N, CA, C and O atoms as a Tripos MOL2 file, in Angstrom:
@<TRIPOS>MOLECULE
protein
  260   259    65     0     0
PROTEIN
NO_CHARGES

@<TRIPOS>ATOM
      1 N         306.2440   76.3850   77.5780 N.3       1 MET1
      2 CA        305.2720   75.3290   77.9370 C.3       1 MET1
      3 C         304.6010   75.1410   79.2750 C.2       1 MET1
      4 O         305.3150   75.0660   80.2750 O.2       1 MET1
      5 N         303.5120   75.0710   79.3620 N.am      2 GLU2
      6 CA        302.7660   74.9060   80.2850 C.3       2 GLU2
      7 C         303.0610   73.5890   81.2930 C.2       2 GLU2
      8 O         303.9210   72.7940   80.9130 O.2       2 GLU2
      9 N         302.4540   73.3680   82.4140 N.am      3 ILE3
     10 CA        303.0270   72.4000   83.1010 C.3       3 ILE3
     11 C         302.0080   71.1230   82.7610 C.2       3 ILE3
     12 O         302.3980   70.0490   83.2190 O.2       3 ILE3
     13 N         300.9610   71.1030   82.1390 N.am      4 ASN4
     14 CA        300.3290   70.2370   81.5320 C.3       4 ASN4
     15 C         301.0430   69.6170   80.3070 C.2       4 ASN4
     16 O         300.9780   68.4070   80.0930 O.2       4 ASN4
     17 N         301.8040   70.5650   79.4130 N.am      5 ASP5
     18 CA        302.6600   69.6870   78.1110 C.3       5 ASP5
     19 C         303.8510   69.3340   78.9400 C.2       5 ASP5
     20 O         304.3790   68.4070   78.3260 O.2       5 ASP5
     21 N         304.3980   69.5310   79.7780 N.am      6 LEU6
     22 CA        305.4990   68.8330   80.6480 C.3       6 LEU6
     23 C         305.2400   67.6420   81.2960 C.2       6 LEU6
     24 O         306.0710   66.7360   81.3480 O.2       6 LEU6
     25 N         303.8780   67.5710   81.9130 N.am      7 LEU7
     26 CA        303.4840   66.1660   82.5150 C.3       7 LEU7
     27 C         302.7530   65.5640   81.2550 C.2       7 LEU7
     28 O         302.1620   64.5210   81.5380 O.2       7 LEU7
     29 N         302.6320   65.9750   79.8460 N.am      8 THR8
     30 CA        302.0000   64.8860   79.2110 C.3       8 THR8
     31 C         303.3820   64.2170   78.5360 C.2       8 THR8
     32 O         303.6380   63.0150   78.4650 O.2       8 THR8
     33 N         304.0620   65.1500   78.1410 N.am      9 ILE9
     34 CA        305.5790   64.5370   77.7050 C.3       9 ILE9
     35 C         306.4820   63.8520   78.8500 C.2       9 ILE9
     36 O         307.4710   63.2270   78.4670 O.2       9 ILE9
     37 N         306.2800   63.9080   79.8710 N.am     10 ALA10
     38 CA        307.0620   62.8600   81.0320 C.3      10 ALA10
     39 C         306.3520   61.5800   81.0260 C.2      10 ALA10
     40 O         306.9190   60.4880   81.0770 O.2      10 ALA10
     41 N         304.8880   61.7890   80.9510 N.am     11 ASN11
     42 CA        303.7880   60.5480   80.5650 C.3      11 ASN11
     43 C         304.3640   59.5340   79.4660 C.2      11 ASN11
     44 O         304.1930   58.3150   79.5090 O.2      11 ASN11
     45 N         305.1100   60.2600   78.4220 N.am     12 ASP12
     46 CA        305.4500   59.6900   77.1690 C.3      12 ASP12
     47 C         307.0570   59.0100   77.5270 C.2      12 ASP12
     48 O         307.5980   58.1340   76.8530 O.2      12 ASP12
     49 N         307.4880   59.5010   78.4500 N.am     13 GLY13
     50 CA        308.8980   58.8320   78.8860 C.3      13 GLY13
     51 C         309.9840   59.5650   78.7980 C.2      13 GLY13
     52 O         311.1000   59.1150   79.0560 O.2      13 GLY13
     53 N         309.7450   60.8440   78.3990 N.am     14 TYR14
     54 CA        310.6210   61.9280   78.5940 C.3      14 TYR14
     55 C         311.3700   62.5280   79.9460 C.2      14 TYR14
     56 O         310.7630   62.6030   81.0140 O.2      14 TYR14
     57 N         312.2060   62.7840   79.8540 N.am     15 ASP15
     58 CA        312.9190   63.3340   81.3660 C.3      15 ASP15
     59 C         312.6660   64.7960   81.6560 C.2      15 ASP15
     60 O         313.2520   65.5530   80.8820 O.2      15 ASP15
     61 N         312.0190   65.2980   82.4780 N.am     16 ILE16
     62 CA        311.6470   67.0140   82.6420 C.3      16 ILE16
     63 C         312.8020   67.4050   83.8740 C.2      16 ILE16
     64 O         312.7610   67.1670   85.0810 O.2      16 ILE16
     65 N         313.9390   68.1690   82.9700 N.am     17 VAL17
     66 CA        314.6750   68.5430   84.1750 C.3      17 VAL17
     67 C         314.7480   69.8480   84.4100 C.2      17 VAL17
     68 O         314.3470   70.4750   83.4290 O.2      17 VAL17
     69 N         315.1350   70.6230   85.4100 N.am     18 SER18
     70 CA        315.5920   71.8110   85.5390 C.3      18 SER18
     71 C         316.1380   72.7660   84.8100 C.2      18 SER18
     72 O         317.3040   72.4950   84.5230 O.2      18 SER18
     73 N         315.6650   74.0370   84.2860 N.am     19 HIS19
     74 CA        316.8570   74.8260   83.3420 C.3      19 HIS19
     75 C         316.5250   76.0170   83.9810 C.2      19 HIS19
     76 O         316.2280   77.0470   83.3760 O.2      19 HIS19
     77 N         316.5730   75.8910   85.2880 N.am     20 THR20
     78 CA        316.1490   77.2830   86.1920 C.3      20 THR20
     79 C         315.0440   78.1100   86.3250 C.2      20 THR20
     80 O         314.2090   78.1130   85.4200 O.2      20 THR20
     81 N         314.8750   78.9290   87.4630 N.am     21 HIS21
     82 CA        313.5660   79.6050   87.4300 C.3      21 HIS21
     83 C         313.3250   80.5450   86.3850 C.2      21 HIS21
     84 O         312.4530   80.5360   85.5170 O.2      21 HIS21
     85 N         314.6460   81.7130   86.7130 N.am     22 THR22
     86 CA        314.4320   82.7120   86.1220 C.3      22 THR22
     87 C         315.2780   82.9060   84.5520 C.2      22 THR22
     88 O         314.7730   83.6690   83.7280 O.2      22 THR22
     89 N         316.2380   82.3580   84.3040 N.am     23 HIS23
     90 CA        316.8760   82.6110   83.3400 C.3      23 HIS23
     91 C         317.8150   83.7440   83.4020 C.2      23 HIS23
     92 O         318.3190   84.0340   82.3170 O.2      23 HIS23
     93 N         318.2050   84.5260   84.5260 N.am     24 ASN24
     94 CA        318.3730   85.7440   84.7850 C.3      24 ASN24
     95 C         320.0200   86.0210   84.5260 C.2      24 ASN24
     96 O         320.7230   85.5840   85.4370 O.2      24 ASN24
     97 N         320.6170   86.5710   83.6060 N.am     25 GLN25
     98 CA        321.8860   86.5530   83.4030 C.3      25 GLN25
     99 C         322.5260   87.3770   84.3860 C.2      25 GLN25
    100 O         323.6400   87.6550   83.9420 O.2      25 GLN25
    101 N         322.3740   87.8300   85.3610 N.am     26 SER26
    102 CA        323.1330   88.0720   86.3210 C.3      26 SER26
    103 C         323.5180   87.2850   87.1530 C.2      26 SER26
    104 O         324.5510   87.4200   87.8090 O.2      26 SER26
    105 N         322.4850   86.0720   87.2540 N.am     27 ILE27
    106 CA        322.9860   84.8600   87.8500 C.3      27 ILE27
    107 C         323.5540   83.7850   86.9700 C.2      27 ILE27
    108 O         324.1780   82.8490   87.4690 O.2      27 ILE27
    109 N         323.3780   83.8790   85.7970 N.am     28 TYR28
    110 CA        323.8610   82.4670   84.7580 C.3      28 TYR28
    111 C         324.8360   83.0460   83.9010 C.2      28 TYR28
    112 O         325.9200   82.4630   83.9310 O.2      28 TYR28
    113 N         324.7710   83.8430   83.2880 N.am     29 LYS29
    114 CA        325.5440   84.4170   81.8900 C.3      29 LYS29
    115 C         326.8990   84.6060   82.0470 C.2      29 LYS29
    116 O         327.1140   85.6100   82.7270 O.2      29 LYS29
    117 N         327.9560   84.0060   81.6660 N.am     30 PRO30
    118 CA        329.3150   84.0450   81.5990 C.3      30 PRO30
    119 C         329.5080   85.7460   81.3280 C.2      30 PRO30
    120 O         329.0200   86.3230   80.3570 O.2      30 PRO30
    121 N         330.3120   86.4010   82.3840 N.am     31 GLY31
    122 CA        330.5150   87.8460   82.1580 C.3      31 GLY31
    123 C         329.3140   89.0190   82.4980 C.2      31 GLY31
    124 O         329.2520   90.2190   82.2300 O.2      31 GLY31
    125 N         328.5310   88.2300   83.1070 N.am     32 TYR32
    126 CA        327.4390   89.2130   83.3850 C.3      32 TYR32
    127 C         327.1730   89.0030   85.0760 C.2      32 TYR32
    128 O         326.6960   89.8650   85.8140 O.2      32 TYR32
    129 N         327.5850   87.7100   85.4610 N.am     33 VAL33
    130 CA        327.2770   87.6420   86.8470 C.3      33 VAL33
    131 C         327.6440   88.3150   87.7990 C.2      33 VAL33
    132 O         328.8430   88.5350   87.9720 O.2      33 VAL33
    133 N         326.6020   88.8390   88.7110 N.am     34 THR34
    134 CA        326.5380   89.8270   89.9070 C.3      34 THR34
    135 C         325.5650   89.0720   91.3100 C.2      34 THR34
    136 O         325.3960   89.5580   92.4280 O.2      34 THR34
    137 N         325.1530   88.0260   90.8780 N.am     35 ALA35
    138 CA        324.5520   87.4860   92.0120 C.3      35 ALA35
    139 C         325.1560   86.8330   92.7360 C.2      35 ALA35
    140 O         325.8680   85.9420   92.2740 O.2      35 ALA35
    141 N         325.0620   87.0870   94.3240 N.am     36 ASN36
    142 CA        325.7080   86.3540   95.1900 C.3      36 ASN36
    143 C         325.0240   85.1120   95.1610 C.2      36 ASN36
    144 O         324.0380   84.8060   94.4910 O.2      36 ASN36
    145 N         325.8280   84.2730   96.1660 N.am     37 LEU37
    146 CA        325.3210   82.8040   96.3370 C.3      37 LEU37
    147 C         323.8580   82.2900   96.7820 C.2      37 LEU37
    148 O         323.2920   81.2890   96.3430 O.2      37 LEU37
    149 N         323.4220   83.0940   97.6450 N.am     38 SER38
    150 CA        322.2110   83.0850   98.0260 C.3      38 SER38
    151 C         321.0010   83.2970   96.9980 C.2      38 SER38
    152 O         319.9290   82.6940   96.9540 O.2      38 SER38
    153 N         321.4210   84.1950   96.2890 N.am     39 GLU39
    154 CA        320.3010   83.9930   94.9830 C.3      39 GLU39
    155 C         320.5100   83.3400   94.0360 C.2      39 GLU39
    156 O         319.5060   83.1930   93.3390 O.2      39 GLU39
    157 N         321.6220   82.7390   93.5850 N.am     40 ILE40
    158 CA        321.7350   81.7700   92.8890 C.3      40 ILE40
    159 C         320.9540   80.5930   93.6750 C.2      40 ILE40
    160 O         319.9340   80.0560   93.2440 O.2      40 ILE40
    161 N         321.5470   80.2970   94.8110 N.am     41 GLU41
    162 CA        320.9390   78.9570   95.5220 C.3      41 GLU41
    163 C         319.1970   79.3310   95.5910 C.2      41 GLU41
    164 O         318.4940   78.3290   95.7230 O.2      41 GLU41
    165 N         318.6060   80.4010   95.5300 N.am     42 GLU42
    166 CA        317.2630   80.6140   95.7080 C.3      42 GLU42
    167 C         316.4540   80.1000   94.4320 C.2      42 GLU42
    168 O         315.4690   79.3640   94.3710 O.2      42 GLU42
    169 N         317.2890   80.8100   93.3090 N.am     43 ASP43
    170 CA        316.9480   80.4520   91.5920 C.3      43 ASP43
    171 C         316.6390   79.2620   91.5650 C.2      43 ASP43
    172 O         315.4490   78.9520   91.5070 O.2      43 ASP43
    173 N         317.6210   78.3200   91.5990 N.am     44 ILE44
    174 CA        317.5990   76.8050   91.2710 C.3      44 ILE44
    175 C         316.7790   76.3370   92.4890 C.2      44 ILE44
    176 O         316.1470   75.3440   92.1290 O.2      44 ILE44
    177 N         316.5250   76.6250   93.7530 N.am     45 ARG45
    178 CA        315.2830   76.1130   94.9270 C.3      45 ARG45
    179 C         314.1500   76.3460   93.9140 C.2      45 ARG45
    180 O         313.4230   75.4330   93.5210 O.2      45 ARG45
    181 N         314.0470   77.6120   93.5200 N.am     46 LEU46
    182 CA        312.7000   77.6820   92.8620 C.3      46 LEU46
    183 C         312.2480   76.7310   91.9030 C.2      46 LEU46
    184 O         311.1450   76.2100   91.7420 O.2      46 LEU46
    185 N         313.3180   76.6150   91.3070 N.am     47 SER47
    186 CA        312.8870   75.7070   89.7370 C.3      47 SER47
    187 C         312.6660   74.0590   90.4770 C.2      47 SER47
    188 O         311.7720   73.2460   90.2410 O.2      47 SER47
    189 N         313.5130   73.9770   91.1700 N.am     48 TYR48
    190 CA        313.2980   72.2620   91.7450 C.3      48 TYR48
    191 C         311.6570   72.1450   92.4480 C.2      48 TYR48
    192 O         310.8060   71.2770   92.2550 O.2      48 TYR48
    193 N         311.6200   73.0770   93.1100 N.am     49 GLU49
    194 CA        310.2580   73.3480   93.8010 C.3      49 GLU49
    195 C         309.2980   73.5280   92.8480 C.2      49 GLU49
    196 O         308.4680   72.6190   92.8870 O.2      49 GLU49
    197 N         309.1400   74.1480   92.2140 N.am     50 TYR50
    198 CA        308.2040   74.1850   90.9750 C.3      50 TYR50
    199 C         307.8870   72.9510   90.3460 C.2      50 TYR50
    200 O         306.7270   72.5710   90.1900 O.2      50 TYR50
    201 N         308.8630   72.3340   89.9920 N.am     51 LEU51
    202 CA        308.7430   70.8150   89.2430 C.3      51 LEU51
    203 C         308.3930   69.9480   90.4590 C.2      51 LEU51
    204 O         307.3060   69.3760   90.3830 O.2      51 LEU51
    205 N         308.9550   69.7950   91.3140 N.am     52 LYS52
    206 CA        308.3950   68.8470   92.5440 C.3      52 LYS52
    207 C         306.9960   68.9630   92.7860 C.2      52 LYS52
    208 O         306.2620   67.9800   92.6850 O.2      52 LYS52
    209 N         306.5360   70.1910   93.1270 N.am     53 ASN53
    210 CA        305.3840   70.5040   93.4840 C.3      53 ASN53
    211 C         304.2390   70.2350   92.0400 C.2      53 ASN53
    212 O         303.0540   70.1090   92.3480 O.2      53 ASN53
    213 N         304.5470   70.1650   90.7460 N.am     54 ASN54
    214 CA        303.8500   69.7270   90.0680 C.3      54 ASN54
    215 C         303.7070   68.6320   89.3860 C.2      54 ASN54
    216 O         303.1310   68.3950   88.3250 O.2      54 ASN54
    217 N         304.6290   67.6300   90.5270 N.am     55 GLY55
    218 CA        304.4380   66.1110   90.0360 C.3      55 GLY55
    219 C         306.0260   65.7900   89.3770 C.2      55 GLY55
    220 O         306.3520   64.6160   89.2060 O.2      55 GLY55
    221 N         306.7140   66.6020   89.1230 N.am     56 LEU56
    222 CA        307.8810   66.1110   87.9550 C.3      56 LEU56
    223 C         309.3640   66.5940   89.0270 C.2      56 LEU56
    224 O         309.8650   67.7170   89.0770 O.2      56 LEU56
    225 N         309.7250   65.5830   89.6550 N.am     57 GLU57
    226 CA        310.9140   65.3920   90.4520 C.3      57 GLU57
    227 C         311.9310   65.0600   89.6430 C.2      57 GLU57
    228 O         311.8640   64.2140   88.7500 O.2      57 GLU57
    229 N         313.3700   66.0410   90.0810 N.am     58 THR58
    230 CA        314.2360   65.6740   89.2600 C.3      58 THR58
    231 C         315.4530   65.9440   90.3400 C.2      58 THR58
    232 O         315.4470   66.4150   91.4780 O.2      58 THR58
    233 N         316.7410   65.3240   89.2890 N.am     59 ASP59
    234 CA        318.0090   65.6780   90.4690 C.3      59 ASP59
    235 C         319.0720   66.5440   89.2510 C.2      59 ASP59
    236 O         320.2800   66.6810   89.4460 O.2      59 ASP59
    237 N         318.5090   66.9570   88.2710 N.am     60 THR60
    238 CA        319.5450   67.3220   87.1860 C.3      60 THR60
    239 C         318.9180   69.0710   86.5690 C.2      60 THR60
    240 O         317.8430   69.6010   86.2880 O.2      60 THR60
    241 N         320.3320   69.4190   86.6110 N.am     61 ILE61
    242 CA        319.9120   71.1310   86.0710 C.3      61 ILE61
    243 C         320.5670   71.1230   84.5560 C.2      61 ILE61
    244 O         321.6480   70.5860   84.3110 O.2      61 ILE61
    245 N         319.7350   71.8130   83.5560 N.am     62 VAL62
    246 CA        320.4510   72.2960   82.7610 C.3      62 VAL62
    247 C         320.6260   73.7530   82.5100 C.2      62 VAL62
    248 O         319.6810   74.4960   82.2460 O.2      62 VAL62
    249 N         322.3140   74.2770   82.6330 N.am     63 TRP63
    250 CA        322.3560   75.2270   82.8510 C.3      63 TRP63
    251 C         321.8260   76.5830   82.1070 C.2      63 TRP63
    252 O         322.6040   76.8210   81.1840 O.2      63 TRP63
    253 N         321.0200   77.3350   82.1580 N.am     64 ALA64
    254 CA        320.9460   78.6150   81.3480 C.3      64 ALA64
    255 C         322.1740   79.5090   81.0100 C.2      64 ALA64
    256 O         323.1210   79.7310   81.7660 O.2      64 ALA64
    257 N         321.9860   80.0260   79.6390 N.am     65 TRP65
    258 CA        322.9550   80.9630   78.9540 C.3      65 TRP65
    259 C         324.1030   80.0130   78.6920 C.2      65 TRP65
    260 O         325.1210   80.4150   78.1280 O.2      65 TRP65
@<TRIPOS>BOND
     1     1     2 1
     2     2     3 1
     3     3     4 2
     4     3     5 am
     5     5     6 1
     6     6     7 1
     7     7     8 2
     8     7     9 am
     9     9    10 1
    10    10    11 1
    11    11    12 2
    12    11    13 am
    13    13    14 1
    14    14    15 1
    15    15    16 2
    16    15    17 am
    17    17    18 1
    18    18    19 1
    19    19    20 2
    20    19    21 am
    21    21    22 1
    22    22    23 1
    23    23    24 2
    24    23    25 am
    25    25    26 1
    26    26    27 1
    27    27    28 2
    28    27    29 am
    29    29    30 1
    30    30    31 1
    31    31    32 2
    32    31    33 am
    33    33    34 1
    34    34    35 1
    35    35    36 2
    36    35    37 am
    37    37    38 1
    38    38    39 1
    39    39    40 2
    40    39    41 am
    41    41    42 1
    42    42    43 1
    43    43    44 2
    44    43    45 am
    45    45    46 1
    46    46    47 1
    47    47    48 2
    48    47    49 am
    49    49    50 1
    50    50    51 1
    51    51    52 2
    52    51    53 am
    53    53    54 1
    54    54    55 1
    55    55    56 2
    56    55    57 am
    57    57    58 1
    58    58    59 1
    59    59    60 2
    60    59    61 am
    61    61    62 1
    62    62    63 1
    63    63    64 2
    64    63    65 am
    65    65    66 1
    66    66    67 1
    67    67    68 2
    68    67    69 am
    69    69    70 1
    70    70    71 1
    71    71    72 2
    72    71    73 am
    73    73    74 1
    74    74    75 1
    75    75    76 2
    76    75    77 am
    77    77    78 1
    78    78    79 1
    79    79    80 2
    80    79    81 am
    81    81    82 1
    82    82    83 1
    83    83    84 2
    84    83    85 am
    85    85    86 1
    86    86    87 1
    87    87    88 2
    88    87    89 am
    89    89    90 1
    90    90    91 1
    91    91    92 2
    92    91    93 am
    93    93    94 1
    94    94    95 1
    95    95    96 2
    96    95    97 am
    97    97    98 1
    98    98    99 1
    99    99   100 2
   100    99   101 am
   101   101   102 1
   102   102   103 1
   103   103   104 2
   104   103   105 am
   105   105   106 1
   106   106   107 1
   107   107   108 2
   108   107   109 am
   109   109   110 1
   110   110   111 1
   111   111   112 2
   112   111   113 am
   113   113   114 1
   114   114   115 1
   115   115   116 2
   116   115   117 am
   117   117   118 1
   118   118   119 1
   119   119   120 2
   120   119   121 am
   121   121   122 1
   122   122   123 1
   123   123   124 2
   124   123   125 am
   125   125   126 1
   126   126   127 1
   127   127   128 2
   128   127   129 am
   129   129   130 1
   130   130   131 1
   131   131   132 2
   132   131   133 am
   133   133   134 1
   134   134   135 1
   135   135   136 2
   136   135   137 am
   137   137   138 1
   138   138   139 1
   139   139   140 2
   140   139   141 am
   141   141   142 1
   142   142   143 1
   143   143   144 2
   144   143   145 am
   145   145   146 1
   146   146   147 1
   147   147   148 2
   148   147   149 am
   149   149   150 1
   150   150   151 1
   151   151   152 2
   152   151   153 am
   153   153   154 1
   154   154   155 1
   155   155   156 2
   156   155   157 am
   157   157   158 1
   158   158   159 1
   159   159   160 2
   160   159   161 am
   161   161   162 1
   162   162   163 1
   163   163   164 2
   164   163   165 am
   165   165   166 1
   166   166   167 1
   167   167   168 2
   168   167   169 am
   169   169   170 1
   170   170   171 1
   171   171   172 2
   172   171   173 am
   173   173   174 1
   174   174   175 1
   175   175   176 2
   176   175   177 am
   177   177   178 1
   178   178   179 1
   179   179   180 2
   180   179   181 am
   181   181   182 1
   182   182   183 1
   183   183   184 2
   184   183   185 am
   185   185   186 1
   186   186   187 1
   187   187   188 2
   188   187   189 am
   189   189   190 1
   190   190   191 1
   191   191   192 2
   192   191   193 am
   193   193   194 1
   194   194   195 1
   195   195   196 2
   196   195   197 am
   197   197   198 1
   198   198   199 1
   199   199   200 2
   200   199   201 am
   201   201   202 1
   202   202   203 1
   203   203   204 2
   204   203   205 am
   205   205   206 1
   206   206   207 1
   207   207   208 2
   208   207   209 am
   209   209   210 1
   210   210   211 1
   211   211   212 2
   212   211   213 am
   213   213   214 1
   214   214   215 1
   215   215   216 2
   216   215   217 am
   217   217   218 1
   218   218   219 1
   219   219   220 2
   220   219   221 am
   221   221   222 1
   222   222   223 1
   223   223   224 2
   224   223   225 am
   225   225   226 1
   226   226   227 1
   227   227   228 2
   228   227   229 am
   229   229   230 1
   230   230   231 1
   231   231   232 2
   232   231   233 am
   233   233   234 1
   234   234   235 1
   235   235   236 2
   236   235   237 am
   237   237   238 1
   238   238   239 1
   239   239   240 2
   240   239   241 am
   241   241   242 1
   242   242   243 1
   243   243   244 2
   244   243   245 am
   245   245   246 1
   246   246   247 1
   247   247   248 2
   248   247   249 am
   249   249   250 1
   250   250   251 1
   251   251   252 2
   252   251   253 am
   253   253   254 1
   254   254   255 1
   255   255   256 2
   256   255   257 am
   257   257   258 1
   258   258   259 1
   259   259   260 2
@<TRIPOS>SUBSTRUCTURE
     1 MET1         2 RESIDUE 1 A MET
     2 GLU2         6 RESIDUE 1 A GLU
     3 ILE3        10 RESIDUE 1 A ILE
     4 ASN4        14 RESIDUE 1 A ASN
     5 ASP5        18 RESIDUE 1 A ASP
     6 LEU6        22 RESIDUE 1 A LEU
     7 LEU7        26 RESIDUE 1 A LEU
     8 THR8        30 RESIDUE 1 A THR
     9 ILE9        34 RESIDUE 1 A ILE
    10 ALA10       38 RESIDUE 1 A ALA
    11 ASN11       42 RESIDUE 1 A ASN
    12 ASP12       46 RESIDUE 1 A ASP
    13 GLY13       50 RESIDUE 1 A GLY
    14 TYR14       54 RESIDUE 1 A TYR
    15 ASP15       58 RESIDUE 1 A ASP
    16 ILE16       62 RESIDUE 1 A ILE
    17 VAL17       66 RESIDUE 1 A VAL
    18 SER18       70 RESIDUE 1 A SER
    19 HIS19       74 RESIDUE 1 A HIS
    20 THR20       78 RESIDUE 1 A THR
    21 HIS21       82 RESIDUE 1 A HIS
    22 THR22       86 RESIDUE 1 A THR
    23 HIS23       90 RESIDUE 1 A HIS
    24 ASN24       94 RESIDUE 1 A ASN
    25 GLN25       98 RESIDUE 1 A GLN
    26 SER26      102 RESIDUE 1 A SER
    27 ILE27      106 RESIDUE 1 A ILE
    28 TYR28      110 RESIDUE 1 A TYR
    29 LYS29      114 RESIDUE 1 A LYS
    30 PRO30      118 RESIDUE 1 A PRO
    31 GLY31      122 RESIDUE 1 A GLY
    32 TYR32      126 RESIDUE 1 A TYR
    33 VAL33      130 RESIDUE 1 A VAL
    34 THR34      134 RESIDUE 1 A THR
    35 ALA35      138 RESIDUE 1 A ALA
    36 ASN36      142 RESIDUE 1 A ASN
    37 LEU37      146 RESIDUE 1 A LEU
    38 SER38      150 RESIDUE 1 A SER
    39 GLU39      154 RESIDUE 1 A GLU
    40 ILE40      158 RESIDUE 1 A ILE
    41 GLU41      162 RESIDUE 1 A GLU
    42 GLU42      166 RESIDUE 1 A GLU
    43 ASP43      170 RESIDUE 1 A ASP
    44 ILE44      174 RESIDUE 1 A ILE
    45 ARG45      178 RESIDUE 1 A ARG
    46 LEU46      182 RESIDUE 1 A LEU
    47 SER47      186 RESIDUE 1 A SER
    48 TYR48      190 RESIDUE 1 A TYR
    49 GLU49      194 RESIDUE 1 A GLU
    50 TYR50      198 RESIDUE 1 A TYR
    51 LEU51      202 RESIDUE 1 A LEU
    52 LYS52      206 RESIDUE 1 A LYS
    53 ASN53      210 RESIDUE 1 A ASN
    54 ASN54      214 RESIDUE 1 A ASN
    55 GLY55      218 RESIDUE 1 A GLY
    56 LEU56      222 RESIDUE 1 A LEU
    57 GLU57      226 RESIDUE 1 A GLU
    58 THR58      230 RESIDUE 1 A THR
    59 ASP59      234 RESIDUE 1 A ASP
    60 THR60      238 RESIDUE 1 A THR
    61 ILE61      242 RESIDUE 1 A ILE
    62 VAL62      246 RESIDUE 1 A VAL
    63 TRP63      250 RESIDUE 1 A TRP
    64 ALA64      254 RESIDUE 1 A ALA
    65 TRP65      258 RESIDUE 1 A TRP
């Protein structure tokens, strides 16, 4: 979805939450995780910042994989 789509459905009353920045299996997929803590934190931070910078703040994440 594009940001305008997300803003439209948010204005319709739906919650927009983080679903990670990359969906990278080396960070999130059980059995494949090779990322270190700072890589995981960075990916989550980027997702939250993208939403916030586009007017969609959240404190929720739906884990990828």
